[in-house]
C-alpha positions in Angstrom: 66.8 -123.3 44.6 66.0 -120.3 46.8 62.9 -120.2 48.9 61.5 -117.5 46.6 61.9 -119.9 43.6 60.3 -122.9 45.3 56.9 -124.0 43.9 56.1 -126.7 46.5 57.1 -127.3 50.1 59.7 -129.8 51.2 57.2 -132.0 53.1 53.7 -132.8 51.7 50.9 -135.2 52.3 50.8 -138.2 50.0 49.0 -137.8 46.7 49.7 -134.1 46.2 52.1 -133.0 43.5 50.8 -129.8 41.9 52.9 -126.6 42.3 51.5 -124.1 44.7 50.1 -120.8 43.5 51.4 -117.4 44.4 49.3 -114.3 44.8 48.6 -111.2 46.9 46.8 -112.0 50.1 44.1 -109.4 49.4 43.1 -111.2 46.2 42.0 -114.3 48.2 40.1 -112.4 50.9 36.4 -111.6 50.9 36.7 -109.6 54.1 39.7 -107.5 55.3 38.7 -104.8 57.8 39.5 -103.6 61.3 37.5 -103.2 64.4 35.6 -100.1 65.5 37.3 -96.7 65.5 34.6 -95.1 67.5 34.6 -93.8 71.1 32.3 -96.0 73.1 30.9 -95.6 76.6 31.6 -98.3 79.1 28.6 -100.0 80.7 28.3 -102.6 83.5 26.5 -105.2 81.4 26.6 -105.7 77.7 28.7 -107.1 74.8 32.5 -107.1 75.3 34.6 -104.6 73.4 38.0 -106.3 73.1 41.4 -105.3 71.8 44.7 -106.7 70.7 45.7 -107.6 74.3 42.8 -110.1 74.3 44.5 -112.2 71.6 47.5 -114.3 72.6 48.9 -117.7 71.5 45.9 -118.5 69.3 43.4 -117.8 72.0 40.8 -115.1 72.6 40.9 -114.4 76.3 37.9 -112.6 77.8 37.5 -111.7 81.4 34.8 -109.9 83.4 37.3 -107.0 83.8 37.3 -106.3 80.0 35.3 -103.4 78.6 31.6 -103.7 77.9 29.4 -101.5 75.7 25.7 -101.2 75.3 23.7 -103.5 73.0 22.7 -100.4 71.0 26.3 -99.4 70.3 27.2 -103.0 69.5 24.3 -103.2 67.0 25.4 -99.9 65.5 29.0 -101.2 65.0 27.7 -104.3 63.2 24.8 -102.7 61.3 26.5 -103.5 57.9 28.8 -106.3 58.9 28.6 -109.4 61.1 31.5 -111.4 62.6 31.2 -115.1 61.8 32.6 -118.3 63.3 35.8 -119.1 61.3 36.8 -115.5 60.8 40.5 -114.9 61.5 41.5 -112.2 63.9 44.9 -110.5 63.5 46.4 -107.9 65.8 47.6 -104.9 63.9 48.3 -102.2 66.5 50.6 -102.5 69.5 51.2 -106.2 69.7 51.4 -107.0 66.0 50.9 -110.5 64.5 49.0 -112.4 67.1 46.2 -114.4 65.4 43.2 -116.5 66.4 40.3 -118.3 64.7 37.0 -116.9 66.0 34.9 -119.8 67.3 31.9 -118.0 68.7 31.2 -114.3 67.8 28.3 -114.0 70.2 28.5 -110.9 72.4 32.0 -109.7 71.4 33.5 -107.1 69.1 36.9 -105.5 68.7 38.6 -102.2 68.6 40.7 -101.1 65.6 43.8 -102.8 67.0 42.3 -106.1 65.6 41.7 -106.9 61.9 39.1 -109.3 60.6 40.0 -111.6 57.7 37.7 -114.0 55.8 38.3 -116.1 52.7 36.2 -118.4 50.6 39.2 -119.5 48.6 41.6 -120.5 51.5 40.9 -123.0 54.3 40.5 -121.2 57.6 43.1 -123.2 59.6 45.5 -123.3 56.7 45.3 -119.5 56.6 45.6 -119.1 60.3 48.7 -121.4 60.3 50.2 -119.4 57.5 49.7 -116.2 59.5 51.6 -117.5 62.6 54.4 -118.9 60.4 57.9 -117.2 60.3 57.6 -115.9 56.8 54.3 -114.1 57.2 55.4 -112.7 60.6 58.6 -111.3 59.0 56.4 -109.6 56.3 54.3 -108.0 59.0 57.4 -106.8 60.8 58.9 -105.3 57.6 55.7 -103.4 56.9 54.9 -102.1 60.3 54.8 -98.3 60.9 56.8 -97.4 64.0 55.4 -94.6 66.1 54.3 -94.2 69.7 52.4 -97.5 69.1 53.5 -99.8 66.3 50.9 -100.5 63.7 50.3 -101.9 60.2 47.9 -100.7 57.5 45.3 -103.0 56.1 46.4 -102.1 52.6 49.9 -103.3 53.4 48.6 -106.6 54.7 46.6 -107.1 51.5 49.8 -106.7 49.4 51.7 -109.5 51.2 52.5 -112.3 48.8 51.4 -115.7 50.0 51.9 -119.2 48.5 49.1 -121.7 48.8 48.1 -125.1 47.4 45.9 -124.9 44.3 43.4 -127.4 45.7 41.3 -126.9 48.8 41.8 -130.6 49.8 45.5 -130.1 50.4 44.9 -126.9 52.3 42.4 -128.6 54.5 44.8 -131.5 55.3 47.5 -129.1 56.3 45.1 -127.0 58.3 43.8 -130.0 60.1 47.3 -131.3 60.9 48.3 -128.0 62.5 45.0 -127.7 64.3 45.6 -131.1 66.0 49.2 -130.1 66.8 48.0 -126.9 68.3 45.4 -128.8 70.4 48.1 -131.1 71.7 50.3 -128.1 72.6 47.3 -126.5 74.4 46.6 -129.7 76.3 50.1 -129.8 77.7 49.9 -126.1 78.6 46.7 -126.7 80.4 48.1 -129.6 82.3 51.1 -127.5 83.4 48.8 -124.7 84.5 46.7 -127.2 86.6 49.8 -128.8 88.1 51.2 -125.4 89.1 47.9 -124.5 90.7 47.9 -127.9 92.5 51.4 -127.1 93.8 50.4 -123.7 94.9 47.5 -125.0 96.9 49.6 -127.8 98.3 52.2 -125.4 99.5 49.6 -123.4 101.4 48.2 -126.6 103.0 51.3 -128.7 103.7 53.5 -125.8 105.0 52.4 -123.6 107.9 51.5 -120.0 107.3 53.3 -117.3 109.3 50.6 -117.3 112.0 50.3 -121.1 112.2 52.3 -123.5 114.4 51.7 -126.4 112.1 50.2 -126.9 108.6 46.5 -127.2 107.8 47.1 -130.7 106.3 49.5 -133.4 107.5 50.3 -136.8 106.2 49.0 -139.8 108.3 50.9 -140.9 111.4 52.6 -137.6 112.0 51.7 -135.5 115.1 54.9 -134.0 116.5 55.1 -130.3 116.9 56.9 -128.2 114.2 59.8 -126.1 115.4 60.7 -122.6 114.3 64.3 -122.1 113.4 66.5 -119.5 111.6 67.7 -120.8 108.3 71.3 -120.0 109.3 71.0 -122.3 112.3 70.1 -125.4 110.3 72.3 -124.8 107.3 75.7 -123.5 106.2 75.9 -121.3 103.2 78.4 -119.5 100.9 78.4 -117.5 97.7 81.0 -117.4 94.9 82.7 -115.0 92.6 83.5 -114.2 89.0 86.9 -114.9 87.3 88.4 -111.8 85.7 87.1 -111.4 82.1 90.5 -110.0 81.2 92.0 -113.4 81.6 90.5 -115.3 78.6 92.1 -118.5 79.6 89.9 -118.5 82.7 86.9 -119.2 80.5 88.5 -121.9 78.4 87.8 -124.8 80.7 85.5 -127.7 81.6 83.9 -126.5 84.9 80.3 -125.4 84.4 79.9 -121.8 85.6 76.4 -121.5 87.0 74.7 -118.1 86.8 71.5 -117.1 88.6 69.3 -117.8 85.6 70.7 -121.3 85.4 70.1 -122.6 88.9 67.5 -125.1 87.7 69.3 -126.0 84.5 71.2 -129.2 83.5 73.8 -127.2 81.5 75.5 -123.8 81.4 76.6 -121.4 78.7 79.9 -120.6 80.3 82.7 -123.0 81.5 85.7 -121.9 83.5 89.2 -123.5 83.9 90.9 -124.7 87.0 93.0 -121.5 86.9 89.8 -119.5 86.7 88.4 -121.3 89.7 91.7 -121.0 91.8 92.3 -117.3 90.9 88.8 -116.0 91.8 86.2 -116.3 94.5 84.2 -118.7 92.5 83.1 -121.7 94.6 82.2 -125.3 93.7 78.7 -126.7 94.3 77.6 -130.3 94.1 74.6 -132.0 92.7 71.8 -131.7 95.3 72.9 -128.4 96.9 70.3 -125.7 97.2 71.0 -122.7 95.0 69.4 -119.4 95.9 69.5 -116.3 93.6 70.4 -113.1 95.4 70.8 -110.5 92.6 68.7 -108.7 90.0 65.6 -110.0 88.2 66.1 -113.5 89.5 66.2 -112.6 93.2 64.4 -115.1 95.2 64.6 -117.9 92.6 65.6 -121.2 94.2 66.5 -124.7 92.9 68.4 -127.9 93.6 71.7 -128.0 91.6 71.6 -130.6 88.8 75.3 -130.3 88.0 78.7 -130.2 89.7 79.9 -126.6 88.9 81.0 -123.2 90.1 78.9 -120.3 91.3 79.4 -116.5 91.3 78.5 -113.9 93.9 74.8 -113.7 92.6 74.1 -117.2 94.0 74.0 -118.5 97.6 74.7 -122.2 98.0 72.8 -123.6 101.0 73.8 -126.9 102.6 71.5 -128.3 105.3 73.0 -129.7 108.4 72.2 -133.3 109.6 68.5 -133.8 110.3 67.3 -131.3 107.7 66.1 -132.0 104.2 67.3 -130.0 101.1 64.1 -130.6 99.2 62.0 -129.5 102.1 64.0 -126.3 102.6 64.1 -125.5 98.9 60.3 -125.9 98.6 59.8 -123.6 101.7 62.0 -120.9 100.1 60.1 -121.3 96.8 56.8 -120.8 98.7 58.1 -117.6 100.4 59.6 -115.9 97.3 57.0 -113.2 97.0 56.9 -112.5 100.7 60.7 -112.2 100.8 60.8 -109.9 97.8 58.0 -107.7 99.3 59.8 -107.5 102.6 63.4 -106.9 101.5 63.3 -105.5 98.0 61.7 -102.1 97.3 59.3 -102.5 94.5 61.0 -105.7 93.5 64.2 -103.9 92.8 67.6 -104.4 94.4 69.5 -107.4 95.7 69.1 -109.9 98.6 72.1 -110.7 100.8 73.4 -113.9 102.4 72.8 -112.3 105.9 69.1 -111.7 105.1 68.6 -115.3 103.9 70.3 -116.7 107.0 68.0 -114.7 109.2 64.8 -116.1 107.6 62.7 -118.0 110.0 60.9 -121.2 109.0 58.9 -123.9 110.8 60.0 -127.6 110.3 58.8 -131.0 111.5 61.0 -133.9 112.4 63.2 -135.5 109.7 60.8 -138.3 108.5 57.9 -135.8 108.0 60.2 -133.4 106.2 61.1 -136.3 103.9 57.4 -137.1 103.2 56.6 -133.5 102.4 59.7 -133.2 100.2 59.0 -136.3 98.2 55.5 -135.2 97.5 56.6 -131.9 96.1 59.5 -133.5 94.2 57.0 -135.7 92.4 54.8 -132.7 91.6 57.8 -130.9 90.2 58.7 -134.0 88.2 55.3 -134.1 86.5 55.5 -130.4 85.8 58.9 -130.8 84.2 57.7 -133.8 82.2 54.9 -131.8 80.6 57.2 -128.8 80.1 59.6 -131.1 78.2 56.8 -132.5 76.1 55.5 -129.0 75.4 58.9 -127.8 74.3 59.3 -130.9 72.0 55.9 -130.2 70.5 56.7 -126.5 70.0 60.0 -127.5 68.3 58.2 -130.0 66.1 55.6 -127.3 65.1 58.4 -124.8 64.3 60.1 -127.5 62.1 56.8 -128.3 60.2 56.0 -124.7 59.7 59.3 -124.4 57.9 59.0 -127.6 55.8 55.2 -127.6 55.0 55.0 -124.0 53.7 56.9 -122.1 51.1 
């Protein structure tokens, strides 16, 4: 049976057996309208006038930099219509298909790039979840008008066919389930953001600034002076090359071929053969080597290799000499990314070179203190990665349930 012929989803809560009903979305809506089309004067203090850019990943993001209009203009916009808690917002101009449930309408209104949807027949969170699902998003894409700025008409939205449970009870259970799943996803996203902020602050405190001779914060029992050295003095380094694409057998092998976007990955998309390695400038790196991206959009990215594999010319392998810690040097390079790009790449464009990297100057403590700092940041990175994995798993789970719990 095709998806179009299905009358019930593959996965359902216990106790529900009725076929779902099919109808045009507009037939189940009590409100379908867009935001203000008027030209409004910006003021310093007043209600916020938001747009599609303020709605992302189910959230309405408001900052003090967003537009504000006078209370008089706000009241004029809402003279005959008031936003309510539980209304669904859907972006319809520019970035199409972002949705959010309005929690508190106080002091905010929207431009015409956002549509307001309200239904007394469909549970709010069921409808919101239906909107972010792949089928509804596909319908929006198929109906969008492509011009200087993509858009979709309200009339076309109202004609989209939706399939919903006949009873409000099943709708509510599905909506509640996805609301809880979304909250779990948001929780892990928040934890990742907080851990990344913690790492940024720790890098500023535990590693010295350019004008400092030692960091602001040190672990107990360390007092020796930090020494400034060129990176090339304390490491050896090399880059690789790319086997000829004309020789197809060079890519039918078992050696992972690491590209710059994969320096922090545990796997690669390409594998080369022994012949590919031996007949090119590709070089082998070991687990634990520092990998530094030199070229293109990934310039300045750095990581510790998680695999034994080969690298091309876009990656510089950096191997510390005795007395110097790989994790410490990697974290220092990570902390300096923006400064290095600002100094050596015009407008963020272009490539770095091995000679530039070797000339970079950093300050280092003795080996034991390097290790202490390195272990601290390794643990922070481990917690960040742990939450990123949990987040990815939850997002995969959500995608699967969206496919199986809707038709």
